[in-house]
C-alpha positions in Angstrom: 46.3 11.9 -27.3 45.8 13.6 -23.9 43.6 11.8 -21.5 42.1 13.1 -18.3 41.9 9.6 -16.8 44.2 6.6 -17.6 43.7 3.4 -15.7 46.5 1.0 -16.8 46.6 -2.8 -16.1 44.3 -2.5 -13.0 44.0 -5.7 -11.0 41.6 -6.0 -8.1 41.0 -9.2 -6.2 38.5 -10.3 -3.6 38.5 -13.7 -1.7 37.8 -16.3 -4.4 37.4 -13.9 -7.3 39.4 -11.6 -9.6 37.1 -8.6 -10.1 39.4 -6.6 -12.4 42.0 -8.6 -14.4 44.5 -6.1 -15.9 41.9 -3.7 -17.2 42.8 -0.5 -19.1 40.5 2.6 -19.4 41.3 5.9 -21.0 38.9 8.8 -20.9 39.2 12.0 -22.9 38.4 15.5 -21.7 34.8 16.6 -22.5 33.5 13.2 -23.5 30.8 10.9 -22.0 32.5 7.5 -21.8 30.3 4.4 -21.2 31.5 1.5 -19.2 29.5 -1.5 -20.3 29.4 -5.1 -19.0 27.3 -7.8 -17.5 26.2 -7.9 -13.9 29.3 -8.7 -11.9 31.6 -8.0 -14.8 33.7 -5.6 -12.6 32.5 -2.2 -13.7 31.6 -0.8 -10.3 34.7 -2.3 -8.8 36.9 -0.5 -11.4 35.2 2.8 -10.6 35.5 2.2 -6.9 39.3 1.9 -7.5 39.3 5.2 -9.3 37.3 6.9 -6.5 39.6 5.5 -3.8 37.1 3.2 -2.2 39.3 0.1 -3.1 43.0 -0.3 -3.5 44.2 -2.4 -6.5 46.7 -5.2 -6.2 48.5 -3.8 -9.2 48.3 -1.2 -12.0 48.5 2.6 -12.1 46.2 5.6 -12.4 47.1 8.8 -14.2 45.0 12.0 -13.9 45.7 14.6 -16.6 48.9 12.7 -17.4 50.3 12.5 -13.9 50.6 9.3 -11.9 48.6 9.5 -8.7 47.9 7.2 -5.7 44.2 7.5 -4.9 44.1 6.1 -1.3 40.6 7.3 -0.4 37.7 9.4 -1.7 39.2 12.6 -0.3 42.2 12.2 -2.5 39.9 11.5 -5.5 38.0 14.8 -4.7 41.4 16.6 -4.6 42.1 15.3 -8.1 38.7 16.6 -9.3 37.0 13.2 -9.4 33.4 12.8 -8.1 31.1 9.8 -8.0 27.3 9.6 -8.1 26.6 6.3 -6.5 23.8 3.9 -7.6 22.4 3.9 -4.0 22.4 7.5 -2.8 24.4 8.6 0.2 21.9 11.1 1.6 20.5 11.9 5.1 16.7 12.0 4.8 16.1 14.5 7.6 18.7 17.0 6.3 18.1 19.7 3.8 19.6 19.6 0.3 22.3 22.1 1.3 23.1 20.3 4.6 23.7 17.1 2.6 25.8 18.7 0.0 28.2 20.4 2.4 28.4 17.5 4.9 32.1 16.9 5.5 33.1 20.1 3.7 31.1 22.7 5.7 32.0 26.4 5.1 32.9 28.1 8.3 32.5 31.7 9.5 33.7 32.8 12.9 33.9 29.1 13.9 30.4 28.2 12.9 28.9 26.6 9.8 27.9 29.3 7.3 24.8 27.6 5.8 23.6 30.8 4.2 26.7 31.1 2.1 26.5 27.4 1.2 22.8 27.8 0.1 23.9 30.6 -2.3 26.6 28.4 -3.7 24.3 25.5 -4.2 21.6 27.7 -5.8 24.2 29.1 -8.2 25.5 25.6 -9.2 21.9 24.4 -9.6 21.0 27.2 -11.9 24.3 27.0 -13.9 23.7 23.4 -14.8 19.9 23.4 -15.0 19.4 21.2 -12.0 16.5 23.1 -10.5 17.1 21.9 -7.0 15.7 23.8 -4.0 18.6 24.2 -1.5 16.2 24.4 1.5 14.1 21.3 0.7 14.3 18.3 2.9 15.6 15.1 1.2 12.6 13.1 2.4 10.3 15.5 0.6 11.8 15.4 -2.9 11.6 12.7 -5.6 14.2 10.1 -6.4 15.2 11.9 -9.5 15.7 15.1 -7.6 17.7 13.3 -4.9 20.0 12.1 -7.7 20.5 15.8 -8.7 21.6 16.5 -5.1 24.3 13.8 -5.5 25.4 15.5 -8.7 25.6 18.8 -6.9 27.6 17.2 -4.1 30.3 16.4 -6.6 30.2 19.8 -8.3 30.4 21.6 -5.0 33.6 19.7 -4.3 35.1 20.9 -7.7 34.6 17.7 -9.7 35.8 17.8 -13.3 35.5 14.1 -13.9 32.1 12.6 -12.8 31.4 8.9 -12.4 27.7 7.9 -12.8 27.0 4.4 -11.5 23.8 3.1 -13.1 22.2 6.6 -12.8 18.9 5.8 -14.7 18.1 2.5 -12.8 15.6 4.2 -10.5 14.4 7.0 -12.7 11.2 7.5 -14.7 11.4 8.0 -18.5 11.0 11.8 -18.1 13.7 11.9 -15.4 16.0 9.9 -17.7 15.5 12.5 -20.4 16.2 15.3 -18.0 19.4 13.5 -16.7 20.7 13.2 -20.3 20.2 16.9 -20.8 22.1 17.5 -17.5 25.0 15.3 -18.6 25.2 17.1 -22.0 25.2 20.4 -20.1 28.1 19.2 -18.0 30.3 18.1 -20.9 29.6 21.4 -22.7 31.2 23.1 -19.6 34.3 20.9 -20.2 33.5 18.1 -17.6 34.2 14.5 -18.4 31.7 11.7 -17.5 32.2 8.0 -17.0 28.8 6.3 -17.3 28.2 2.8 -15.9 25.1 1.4 -17.6 23.4 -1.7 -19.0 21.1 0.3 -21.2 22.3 0.2 -24.8 19.8 2.7 -26.0 21.2 5.3 -23.6 24.8 4.6 -24.7 23.8 5.1 -28.3 22.0 8.3 -27.4 24.4 10.1 -25.2 27.9 8.5 -25.2 30.9 9.3 -27.4 32.9 6.1 -26.7 32.3 2.8 -24.9 34.7 0.4 -23.1 33.3 -3.1 -22.7 34.2 -5.4 -19.8 33.4 -9.1 -19.6 34.1 -11.3 -16.6 36.7 -8.9 -15.2 38.6 -8.4 -18.5 38.6 -5.5 -20.9 37.2 -6.5 -24.3 37.8 -3.3 -26.1 36.9 0.4 -26.6 34.7 1.6 -29.5 33.5 4.9 -30.9 29.7 4.8 -30.4 29.1 6.3 -33.8 30.7 3.3 -35.4 28.8 0.6 -33.5 25.2 -0.5 -32.8 23.2 -2.1 -29.9 23.5 -5.6 -31.4 27.3 -5.5 -31.6 27.6 -4.0 -28.1 25.3 -6.7 -26.6 27.3 -9.4 -28.3 30.6 -8.0 -27.0 29.1 -7.7 -23.5 27.8 -11.2 -23.0 29.9 -13.1 -25.6 27.0 -14.3 -27.7 24.1 -13.1 -29.8 21.2 -11.6 -27.8 17.6 -11.4 -28.8 15.9 -8.0 -28.0 12.4 -9.4 -28.4 10.8 -12.2 -26.4 9.7 -15.3 -28.3 6.3 -16.2 -27.0 3.1 -18.0 -28.3 -0.3 -16.5 -27.9 -1.6 -16.6 -24.3 -4.5 -18.8 -23.3 -6.0 -17.1 -20.3 -8.1 -19.3 -18.0 -10.0 -18.4 -14.8 -9.5 -15.1 -13.0 -6.9 -15.7 -10.3 -6.4 -12.1 -8.9 -9.4 -9.9 -8.6 -9.1 -6.3 -7.2 -12.4 -4.4 -6.7 -12.9 -0.7 -5.7 -9.6 -0.6 -3.9 -8.5 2.5 -2.0 -5.0 2.8 -0.5 -3.1 5.7 1.1 0.6 6.3 1.1 2.9 7.0 4.1 1.7 10.6 4.2 -1.9 9.6 4.4 -2.6 10.8 0.8 -5.0 8.6 -1.2 -3.0 7.1 -4.0 -5.2 4.2 -5.2 -8.8 5.5 -5.8 -11.4 2.8 -6.3 -9.2 0.7 -8.6 -10.4 -2.4 -10.4 -8.1 -5.0 -11.9 -8.2 -8.7 -12.9 -5.4 -11.1 -13.8 -6.2 -14.5 -15.2 -4.2 -17.7 -15.0 -2.0 -18.1 -18.1 -1.5 -14.4 -18.9 0.9 -11.6 -18.2 -0.8 -8.3 -17.4 1.4 -5.3 -17.5 0.7 -2.2 -15.4 1.8 0.9 -17.4 1.9 4.3 -15.8 4.0 7.3 -14.9 5.7 6.7 -11.5 3.6 8.2 -8.6 0.1 7.2 -9.9 -0.5 4.6 -7.3 1.1 1.5 -8.8 3.6 1.0 -5.9 0.8 1.3 -3.3 -1.3 -1.1 -5.4 1.4 -3.7 -5.3 2.1 -3.2 -1.6 -1.6 -3.6 -0.8 -1.9 -6.9 -2.8 1.2 -8.3 -1.1 0.2 -7.3 2.4 2.9 -4.7 2.8 0.3 -1.8 3.0 -3.1 -1.6 4.5 -6.0 -0.8 2.2 -8.7 1.6 3.3 -11.6 0.1 1.3 -12.4 -2.4 -1.4 -11.4 -6.0 -1.7 -8.6 -8.3 -3.0 -9.4 -11.9 -3.9 -7.2 -14.8 -4.9 -9.0 -17.8 -6.3 -12.2 -16.2 -5.0 -10.8 -16.2 -1.5 -10.4 -12.8 0.3 -6.8 -11.8 1.2 -7.5 -8.1 1.9 -5.1 -6.8 4.6 -3.7 -10.2 5.3 0.0 -10.3 6.5 2.7 -10.7 3.9 3.4 -14.3 5.0 -0.3 -15.3 4.7 -0.4 -13.7 1.3 2.7 -15.7 0.3 1.1 -18.9 1.7 -1.9 -18.2 -0.5 0.2 -18.8 -3.6 1.7 -15.4 -4.3 5.4 -14.6 -5.2 6.6 -11.0 -5.1 9.7 -9.7 -6.9 9.8 -6.3 -5.1 10.5 -2.9 -6.6 13.0 -2.1 -3.8 15.2 -5.1 -3.5 17.2 -3.8 -0.5 14.1 -2.8 1.5 11.8 -5.8 0.7 13.9 -8.4 -1.1 17.0 -9.2 0.8 18.6 -9.2 4.3 21.8 -7.7 3.1 24.1 -9.0 5.9 22.8 -12.5 5.5 24.7 -14.9 3.1 23.1 -15.0 -0.4 22.5 -18.8 0.3 20.2 -18.0 3.2 18.5 -15.2 1.3 17.3 -17.6 -1.4 15.2 -19.6 1.1 13.7 -16.6 3.0 10.2 -17.5 1.9 10.4 -21.1 2.9 13.1 -21.5 5.6 10.5 -22.2 8.3 9.3 -25.5 6.7 10.6 -28.8 5.5 13.2 -29.6 4.3 15.0 -26.4 5.5 13.9 -26.7 9.2 12.3 -29.1 11.6 10.9 -28.2 15.0 12.7 -24.8 14.8 16.1 -26.2 14.0 17.6 -25.1 10.7 19.0 -27.7 8.2 21.8 -25.6 6.7 22.9 -28.6 4.5 19.6 -28.5 2.7 19.5 -24.7 2.6 22.9 -24.5 0.9 22.2 -27.4 -1.4 19.1 -25.5 -2.7 20.9 -22.2 -2.8 23.8 -23.6 -4.9 21.3 -25.0 -7.4 19.5 -21.7 -7.8 22.7 -19.7 -8.0 23.8 -22.0 -10.9 20.4 -22.0 -12.7 20.0 -18.2 -12.5 23.7 -17.4 -13.1 24.1 -15.4 -9.9 27.8 -14.3 -10.0 29.1 -14.8 -6.4 32.3 -16.2 -5.0 30.2 -18.6 -2.9 26.7 -19.2 -1.4 28.2 -18.0 1.9 29.0 -14.5 0.5 26.9 -11.7 2.1 24.1 -10.4 -0.2 25.4 -6.8 0.1 28.7 -7.9 -1.6 26.9 -8.8 -4.8 26.3 -6.4 -7.6 22.7 -5.0 -7.9 22.0 -7.2 -10.9 23.1 -10.4 -9.2 21.1 -9.5 -6.1 18.1 -9.2 -8.4 18.7 -12.5 -10.1 18.9 -14.2 -6.7 15.5 -12.7 -5.7 13.9 -13.8 -9.0 15.2 -17.3 -8.7 13.8 -17.6 -5.1 10.4 -16.3 -6.1 9.9 -18.2 -9.3 11.2 -21.5 -7.9 8.4 -21.6 -5.4 6.0 -22.5 -8.2 3.4 -19.8 -7.2 0.0 -19.3 -8.7 0.6 -15.6 -9.0 3.9 -13.8 -9.7 3.9 -10.1 -8.9 7.0 -8.8 -10.8 7.7 -5.1 -9.9 10.6 -3.8 -12.0 12.0 -7.3 -12.4 14.8 -6.4 -14.8 15.9 -3.1 -13.2 19.7 -3.1 -13.1 20.1 -6.2 -15.3 22.2 -6.5 -18.4 20.7 -7.5 -21.7 21.6 -11.2 -21.4 20.0 -11.4 -17.9 16.9 -9.5 -19.2 16.5 -12.0 -22.0 16.7 -14.9 -19.5 14.3 -13.3 -17.0 11.7 -12.5 -19.7 11.8 -16.1 -20.9 11.4 -17.4 -17.3 8.2 -15.2 -16.9 6.9 -16.5 -20.2 7.6 -20.1 -19.2 5.7 -19.5 -15.9 2.8 -18.0 -17.9 2.8 -21.1 -20.1 2.6 -23.3 -17.0 -0.7 -21.6 -16.2 0.6 -19.0 -13.7 -0.9 -15.5 -13.5 1.8 -12.8 -13.8 1.3 -9.1 -12.9 4.1 -7.0 -14.3 5.0 -3.5 -13.1 7.6 -1.8 -15.2 8.5 1.8 -16.2 10.2 0.5 -19.3 7.6 0.8 -22.1 9.4 -1.6 -24.4 9.4 -4.2 -21.6 5.6 -3.7 -21.1 5.0 -3.9 -24.8 7.2 -6.9 -25.4 6.2 -9.0 -22.4 2.5 -8.3 -21.7 -0.5 -10.1 -23.1 -2.7 -7.3 -21.9 -1.8 -3.8 -20.6 -3.7 -2.0 -17.9 -2.9 1.7 -17.8 -2.9 3.4 -14.4 -3.5 7.1 -14.0 -4.3 9.0 -10.8 -4.9 5.8 -8.8 -7.3 4.2 -11.3 -7.1 1.8 -14.3 -8.3 4.0 -17.1 -7.7 1.7 -20.1 -7.0 -1.9 -21.0 -5.2 -2.5 -24.3 -3.5 -5.2 -26.2 0.2 -4.6 -27.2 -0.4 -5.6 -30.8 -3.3 -3.1 -31.0 -1.4 -0.1 -29.7 1.9 1.8 -29.9 4.4 3.2 -27.4 3.1 6.7 -28.5 -0.5 5.9 -27.8 0.4 4.2 -24.5 2.4 7.3 -23.5 -0.7 9.4 -24.2 -2.9 7.1 -22.1 -0.3 7.2 -19.3 -0.7 11.0 -19.3 -4.4 10.7 -18.7 -5.7 11.0 -22.3 -8.7 8.9 -23.2 -8.4 6.1 -25.8 -10.2 8.3 -28.3 -7.8 11.2 -27.8 -4.8 8.9 -28.0 -6.1 7.5 -31.3 -6.7 11.0 -32.8 -3.1 12.0 -32.1 
């Protein structure tokens, strides 16, 4: 059997941890090969070794049957290997073309020939159905389109083997469908793809084979046609996993969060929330369902004090909190699991132990008269790290060194542990494996059962349907419908999200 990639007995260590423990990976030409594992299992580390970002302690890599020493990403590019990172490497103020050619600029008479580069980018974009405007500025295009720019960067450099690291983590359902079409188009052209993902549904839909990693070790490689999500989940976490949340019927009490006639603008000054009304009661989980870009992000930011509202009111326990600072909102009994964990959830260069007390470091027992009590801080941190299974060498490890899923678990632990009255959970399980998702869902249900109010924002329809007691559908900046999960379907919910009335949704 000829393989385009062979990684044999790869071992990679970091201080206090063996990230890859003699792992083998073999990828065939023209296949989409999934790399599946829990948060912190070593998937991204293995791919960073393949792309030359890390050097392994032992093992060898073969590309098209020949042993190679990939010392840096330039060598990987020369071998036809490209990587689409989970967190994009783009310059906001540059155009699409300028980002793509950065570091590989075509020259003519000693100057950069951008016109020729634009033609190449347009040709590649059309060939693979990417539909990217070479002249557009990065800051003016959607996240899904930015990802396509990253794909074009690899193709421009001649990549035949593409590594996708959690590519659907930040995409809407429609963008995910389009990305799958793009990947299928690439393999039809003879490219090979390694797909790092937690999403079992995507593996079943798009992948040919799957290699499972658990705690740094290779568990095995399976043909996707011969397996199922239950088996994959069990191999990944080492136990049986439930795909549905066990919960009793909610017993909603008094209204805790009341939003009336709210109007909010985005960073461009465009009105995104347009006279919106919303209520969340103690003891219930209310899910916000909607296509990304319909005002849900601005709504969450306004409630949490991260964005100024132009009109309307927000009340907690009948007390106004409209346009209060984030700290004052927090002190009013609100916890916020943010949609963007890097921008709003963590200080990446701080130790993870200090990140888990960011909301309470200024009070007892963590500080007194401005002097930090690090003994108490790290005592608390270690307890949360253990309870939420945050995979980290130590509490002193910088937050940026953790996998995205483990960063997310640390944030959720911090926010839930504060015993808030209202938990705002925006994309709480984004980037988490099935075992962690099961755990977080159960935590949110436990908080609901303790009488907390939970406002859930998710672009995963099955998560909204599975976890919510009541679903509020947002479209064009307004709540257009309130439905109960047991009285609707994903199809009807999708129609409502597209702006159809309840009657039209029912007819179809």
